[in-house]
C-alpha beads as a LAMMPS data file, in Angstrom:
LAMMPS data file: protein, C-alpha beads

243 atoms
242 bonds

1 atom types
1 bond types

-500.0 500.0 xlo xhi
-500.0 500.0 ylo yhi
-500.0 500.0 zlo zhi

Masses

1 110.0

Atoms # bond

1 1 1 -355.207 -359.358 125.493
2 1 1 -357.649 -361.511 127.521
3 1 1 -358.477 -364.829 126.148
4 1 1 -360.856 -367.622 127.122
5 1 1 -359.434 -371.261 127.503
6 1 1 -360.458 -374.419 129.142
7 1 1 -358.252 -375.515 132.080
8 1 1 -356.152 -378.718 131.760
9 1 1 -358.022 -380.179 134.703
10 1 1 -361.398 -378.421 134.986
11 1 1 -363.919 -378.158 132.192
12 1 1 -364.802 -374.524 132.884
13 1 1 -363.697 -371.461 131.060
14 1 1 -361.407 -369.194 132.720
15 1 1 -359.758 -365.764 131.791
16 1 1 -356.121 -365.772 131.307
17 1 1 -353.505 -363.596 129.754
18 1 1 -352.399 -366.477 127.408
19 1 1 -351.607 -364.363 124.536
20 1 1 -349.119 -361.360 123.885
21 1 1 -349.998 -358.696 121.484
22 1 1 -347.222 -357.397 119.475
23 1 1 -347.850 -353.893 118.259
24 1 1 -346.627 -354.082 114.682
25 1 1 -348.413 -353.592 111.545
26 1 1 -349.058 -357.302 110.951
27 1 1 -350.646 -357.457 114.579
28 1 1 -349.980 -361.276 115.216
29 1 1 -351.288 -362.735 118.615
30 1 1 -348.425 -365.249 119.508
31 1 1 -349.634 -368.155 121.856
32 1 1 -347.434 -368.356 124.981
33 1 1 -348.275 -372.062 125.515
34 1 1 -350.580 -374.473 123.384
35 1 1 -353.741 -375.113 125.248
36 1 1 -354.513 -378.748 125.215
37 1 1 -357.592 -380.613 123.578
38 1 1 -360.011 -381.341 126.319
39 1 1 -363.422 -383.158 126.100
40 1 1 -363.518 -382.717 122.306
41 1 1 -362.492 -379.001 122.311
42 1 1 -359.818 -378.302 119.810
43 1 1 -356.995 -376.335 121.088
44 1 1 -356.445 -372.746 120.091
45 1 1 -354.529 -371.915 116.997
46 1 1 -350.829 -371.284 117.684
47 1 1 -350.739 -368.264 115.566
48 1 1 -354.103 -366.243 115.626
49 1 1 -354.136 -363.072 113.391
50 1 1 -356.457 -360.293 114.207
51 1 1 -356.637 -356.680 113.024
52 1 1 -355.849 -354.605 116.132
53 1 1 -357.817 -351.726 117.250
54 1 1 -354.789 -349.344 117.156
55 1 1 -353.727 -346.790 114.599
56 1 1 -350.312 -346.387 113.455
57 1 1 -348.925 -343.182 111.963
58 1 1 -345.808 -341.566 111.043
59 1 1 -346.936 -338.587 113.169
60 1 1 -347.503 -340.472 116.207
61 1 1 -344.775 -341.704 118.485
62 1 1 -346.946 -344.643 119.737
63 1 1 -349.730 -346.638 118.515
64 1 1 -353.207 -344.889 119.101
65 1 1 -356.162 -347.137 120.294
66 1 1 -359.261 -346.637 118.310
67 1 1 -362.881 -347.766 119.279
68 1 1 -364.786 -346.457 116.185
69 1 1 -364.384 -346.337 112.518
70 1 1 -364.909 -342.680 112.421
71 1 1 -361.953 -342.259 114.737
72 1 1 -359.790 -344.091 112.393
73 1 1 -361.055 -341.940 109.344
74 1 1 -360.167 -338.820 111.375
75 1 1 -356.503 -340.271 112.233
76 1 1 -356.052 -341.059 108.477
77 1 1 -357.094 -337.469 107.436
78 1 1 -354.964 -336.019 110.125
79 1 1 -351.990 -338.078 109.215
80 1 1 -352.063 -336.546 105.910
81 1 1 -353.118 -333.009 106.919
82 1 1 -350.028 -330.410 106.571
83 1 1 -351.324 -328.365 109.495
84 1 1 -350.947 -331.433 111.892
85 1 1 -347.505 -331.874 113.007
86 1 1 -347.931 -334.540 115.413
87 1 1 -350.589 -336.784 116.939
88 1 1 -350.637 -337.883 120.634
89 1 1 -352.941 -340.188 122.695
90 1 1 -353.165 -339.060 126.353
91 1 1 -354.821 -342.002 128.513
92 1 1 -354.735 -340.163 131.936
93 1 1 -353.529 -337.091 133.683
94 1 1 -352.653 -336.358 137.277
95 1 1 -354.498 -333.122 138.043
96 1 1 -356.395 -331.546 140.904
97 1 1 -355.295 -334.282 143.327
98 1 1 -356.653 -337.245 141.380
99 1 1 -355.933 -339.506 138.221
100 1 1 -358.540 -338.401 135.430
101 1 1 -359.216 -340.691 132.603
102 1 1 -358.994 -338.872 129.342
103 1 1 -358.421 -341.085 126.488
104 1 1 -357.764 -338.156 124.597
105 1 1 -356.300 -338.024 120.958
106 1 1 -354.341 -334.637 120.589
107 1 1 -353.630 -333.035 117.370
108 1 1 -350.625 -330.734 117.738
109 1 1 -349.774 -328.078 114.998
110 1 1 -348.294 -324.627 114.397
111 1 1 -351.773 -323.144 115.480
112 1 1 -351.718 -325.061 118.890
113 1 1 -352.987 -328.478 120.323
114 1 1 -356.356 -329.591 119.969
115 1 1 -358.313 -332.497 121.367
116 1 1 -360.120 -334.618 118.609
117 1 1 -363.854 -334.337 119.388
118 1 1 -365.972 -336.457 116.963
119 1 1 -369.690 -335.605 117.979
120 1 1 -370.889 -339.011 117.058
121 1 1 -368.253 -340.874 119.261
122 1 1 -368.324 -338.858 122.354
123 1 1 -367.874 -340.925 125.605
124 1 1 -370.894 -341.177 128.012
125 1 1 -369.735 -339.375 131.275
126 1 1 -371.717 -337.989 134.219
127 1 1 -371.893 -334.258 134.559
128 1 1 -369.275 -334.402 137.301
129 1 1 -366.837 -336.312 135.119
130 1 1 -367.384 -334.315 132.078
131 1 1 -366.686 -331.248 134.169
132 1 1 -363.442 -332.714 135.451
133 1 1 -362.391 -333.652 131.964
134 1 1 -362.806 -330.274 130.829
135 1 1 -360.771 -328.598 133.683
136 1 1 -358.108 -331.201 132.740
137 1 1 -357.943 -330.192 129.214
138 1 1 -357.917 -326.497 130.280
139 1 1 -355.094 -327.321 132.668
140 1 1 -353.100 -329.016 129.656
141 1 1 -353.811 -325.989 127.597
142 1 1 -355.828 -328.047 125.119
143 1 1 -359.016 -326.773 123.074
144 1 1 -361.488 -329.008 121.191
145 1 1 -361.212 -329.698 117.618
146 1 1 -365.084 -330.628 116.971
147 1 1 -365.954 -332.399 113.840
148 1 1 -368.889 -334.648 112.790
149 1 1 -369.046 -337.738 110.573
150 1 1 -370.475 -335.566 107.771
151 1 1 -367.281 -333.429 107.922
152 1 1 -365.192 -336.635 107.671
153 1 1 -367.100 -337.873 104.694
154 1 1 -366.852 -334.397 102.788
155 1 1 -365.497 -334.903 99.251
156 1 1 -362.943 -334.985 97.729
157 1 1 -360.939 -335.176 100.872
158 1 1 -362.393 -338.205 102.138
159 1 1 -361.963 -340.320 98.903
160 1 1 -358.451 -338.627 98.459
161 1 1 -357.308 -339.375 101.900
162 1 1 -358.427 -343.212 101.510
163 1 1 -356.720 -343.503 98.357
164 1 1 -353.489 -342.233 99.665
165 1 1 -353.493 -344.187 102.731
166 1 1 -354.023 -347.293 100.744
167 1 1 -350.454 -346.864 99.517
168 1 1 -348.806 -346.575 103.016
169 1 1 -347.121 -350.030 102.654
170 1 1 -345.468 -349.186 99.405
171 1 1 -341.627 -349.512 99.951
172 1 1 -339.854 -346.488 98.535
173 1 1 -336.076 -347.095 98.305
174 1 1 -333.863 -344.409 99.853
175 1 1 -332.401 -343.403 96.501
176 1 1 -336.077 -342.563 95.174
177 1 1 -336.657 -340.828 98.396
178 1 1 -333.736 -338.582 98.096
179 1 1 -334.460 -337.667 94.466
180 1 1 -337.949 -336.729 95.121
181 1 1 -337.092 -334.613 97.984
182 1 1 -334.250 -332.986 96.153
183 1 1 -336.414 -332.220 93.292
184 1 1 -339.169 -330.568 95.389
185 1 1 -336.396 -328.701 97.353
186 1 1 -334.802 -327.159 94.029
187 1 1 -337.886 -326.661 91.989
188 1 1 -340.544 -326.101 94.559
189 1 1 -344.197 -327.584 94.639
190 1 1 -345.281 -329.342 91.423
191 1 1 -348.124 -331.460 90.175
192 1 1 -348.081 -335.022 90.740
193 1 1 -347.781 -336.002 87.283
194 1 1 -344.758 -333.696 86.700
195 1 1 -342.906 -335.019 89.779
196 1 1 -343.644 -338.688 88.762
197 1 1 -342.031 -337.743 85.253
198 1 1 -339.209 -335.810 86.500
199 1 1 -337.719 -338.120 88.996
200 1 1 -335.992 -341.575 87.980
201 1 1 -338.050 -344.140 89.845
202 1 1 -337.436 -347.787 90.725
203 1 1 -341.090 -348.331 91.994
204 1 1 -344.413 -347.096 90.613
205 1 1 -344.099 -343.243 90.886
206 1 1 -347.664 -342.401 92.022
207 1 1 -347.742 -344.961 94.551
208 1 1 -344.218 -343.933 95.611
209 1 1 -345.284 -340.249 96.190
210 1 1 -348.414 -341.244 97.995
211 1 1 -346.307 -343.582 100.267
212 1 1 -344.088 -340.670 101.202
213 1 1 -347.083 -338.491 102.070
214 1 1 -348.008 -341.309 104.493
215 1 1 -344.405 -341.060 105.893
216 1 1 -345.010 -337.195 106.462
217 1 1 -342.177 -336.612 103.977
218 1 1 -344.270 -334.635 101.438
219 1 1 -347.448 -332.795 101.511
220 1 1 -350.577 -333.210 99.021
221 1 1 -353.408 -330.989 98.515
222 1 1 -356.390 -333.417 99.181
223 1 1 -359.111 -330.928 99.829
224 1 1 -359.314 -329.038 96.589
225 1 1 -359.736 -331.472 93.739
226 1 1 -359.878 -335.294 93.311
227 1 1 -356.449 -337.007 93.347
228 1 1 -355.130 -336.802 89.860
229 1 1 -352.159 -335.583 87.748
230 1 1 -352.713 -331.912 88.945
231 1 1 -352.582 -332.689 92.616
232 1 1 -350.063 -330.381 93.887
233 1 1 -347.040 -332.068 95.715
234 1 1 -344.950 -330.032 98.322
235 1 1 -341.727 -330.961 100.249
236 1 1 -342.745 -331.282 104.045
237 1 1 -341.476 -328.083 105.673
238 1 1 -339.942 -328.156 109.194
239 1 1 -342.098 -327.140 112.114
240 1 1 -342.341 -323.328 112.403
241 1 1 -341.150 -322.609 108.967
242 1 1 -343.326 -320.917 106.303
243 1 1 -344.699 -322.890 103.566

Bonds

1 1 1 2
2 1 2 3
3 1 3 4
4 1 4 5
5 1 5 6
6 1 6 7
7 1 7 8
8 1 8 9
9 1 9 10
10 1 10 11
11 1 11 12
12 1 12 13
13 1 13 14
14 1 14 15
15 1 15 16
16 1 16 17
17 1 17 18
18 1 18 19
19 1 19 20
20 1 20 21
21 1 21 22
22 1 22 23
23 1 23 24
24 1 24 25
25 1 25 26
26 1 26 27
27 1 27 28
28 1 28 29
29 1 29 30
30 1 30 31
31 1 31 32
32 1 32 33
33 1 33 34
34 1 34 35
35 1 35 36
36 1 36 37
37 1 37 38
38 1 38 39
39 1 39 40
40 1 40 41
41 1 41 42
42 1 42 43
43 1 43 44
44 1 44 45
45 1 45 46
46 1 46 47
47 1 47 48
48 1 48 49
49 1 49 50
50 1 50 51
51 1 51 52
52 1 52 53
53 1 53 54
54 1 54 55
55 1 55 56
56 1 56 57
57 1 57 58
58 1 58 59
59 1 59 60
60 1 60 61
61 1 61 62
62 1 62 63
63 1 63 64
64 1 64 65
65 1 65 66
66 1 66 67
67 1 67 68
68 1 68 69
69 1 69 70
70 1 70 71
71 1 71 72
72 1 72 73
73 1 73 74
74 1 74 75
75 1 75 76
76 1 76 77
77 1 77 78
78 1 78 79
79 1 79 80
80 1 80 81
81 1 81 82
82 1 82 83
83 1 83 84
84 1 84 85
85 1 85 86
86 1 86 87
87 1 87 88
88 1 88 89
89 1 89 90
90 1 90 91
91 1 91 92
92 1 92 93
93 1 93 94
94 1 94 95
95 1 95 96
96 1 96 97
97 1 97 98
98 1 98 99
99 1 99 100
100 1 100 101
101 1 101 102
102 1 102 103
103 1 103 104
104 1 104 105
105 1 105 106
106 1 106 107
107 1 107 108
108 1 108 109
109 1 109 110
110 1 110 111
111 1 111 112
112 1 112 113
113 1 113 114
114 1 114 115
115 1 115 116
116 1 116 117
117 1 117 118
118 1 118 119
119 1 119 120
120 1 120 121
121 1 121 122
122 1 122 123
123 1 123 124
124 1 124 125
125 1 125 126
126 1 126 127
127 1 127 128
128 1 128 129
129 1 129 130
130 1 130 131
131 1 131 132
132 1 132 133
133 1 133 134
134 1 134 135
135 1 135 136
136 1 136 137
137 1 137 138
138 1 138 139
139 1 139 140
140 1 140 141
141 1 141 142
142 1 142 143
143 1 143 144
144 1 144 145
145 1 145 146
146 1 146 147
147 1 147 148
148 1 148 149
149 1 149 150
150 1 150 151
151 1 151 152
152 1 152 153
153 1 153 154
154 1 154 155
155 1 155 156
156 1 156 157
157 1 157 158
158 1 158 159
159 1 159 160
160 1 160 161
161 1 161 162
162 1 162 163
163 1 163 164
164 1 164 165
165 1 165 166
166 1 166 167
167 1 167 168
168 1 168 169
169 1 169 170
170 1 170 171
171 1 171 172
172 1 172 173
173 1 173 174
174 1 174 175
175 1 175 176
176 1 176 177
177 1 177 178
178 1 178 179
179 1 179 180
180 1 180 181
181 1 181 182
182 1 182 183
183 1 183 184
184 1 184 185
185 1 185 186
186 1 186 187
187 1 187 188
188 1 188 189
189 1 189 190
190 1 190 191
191 1 191 192
192 1 192 193
193 1 193 194
194 1 194 195
195 1 195 196
196 1 196 197
197 1 197 198
198 1 198 199
199 1 199 200
200 1 200 201
201 1 201 202
202 1 202 203
203 1 203 204
204 1 204 205
205 1 205 206
206 1 206 207
207 1 207 208
208 1 208 209
209 1 209 210
210 1 210 211
211 1 211 212
212 1 212 213
213 1 213 214
214 1 214 215
215 1 215 216
216 1 216 217
217 1 217 218
218 1 218 219
219 1 219 220
220 1 220 221
221 1 221 222
222 1 222 223
223 1 223 224
224 1 224 225
225 1 225 226
226 1 226 227
227 1 227 228
228 1 228 229
229 1 229 230
230 1 230 231
231 1 231 232
232 1 232 233
233 1 233 234
234 1 234 235
235 1 235 236
236 1 236 237
237 1 237 238
238 1 238 239
239 1 239 240
240 1 240 241
241 1 241 242
242 1 242 243
């Protein structure tokens, strides 16, 4: 993280790597050293909190950088989409005797691997660079998953996904998790209201189920009807198994 500070001896701004970004959900920037007060300029805060431009998902092994709110919306929906098994960020690839910058978000599922392509957020590239990127995608066996802002805002999926994702920090005790997965395994898919009533919970039952969906442990039907008592909940199936 590049920051600006005033040198201890020179009153000119310089660039330094004076902060270390910790990639956790709280995203604190911890000062390595305290900049001093110079010429009336107050020193920087020791703990500066900032929302990071990264996305964290149970389906992604690493944090994924995001440069646009539409990308975040797409990643939320992909994180809750039963057909998406994992999400991966590929910054570069070595191919054709060169290092090619891709900055690609890849959605991997039972039907194959696709590059997230949001029309409104496509990067500006020269014709040559664009051709090289397309060749690299073909080399990696990737096809495009092209969507628009209108697709991401389509209801009820957009509102449902946002509502579910708002519960991602709900702590679900291990005992509740086991009881939910056992109930779904023995009785099969059931409505949200029925699952909430059947299982003995130690947290809010609806928020607990939504949090489990964010953890990729259960599946929710978010595209058919607004989230409610009739929303169908399924236990997440292992990759390759029939639902």
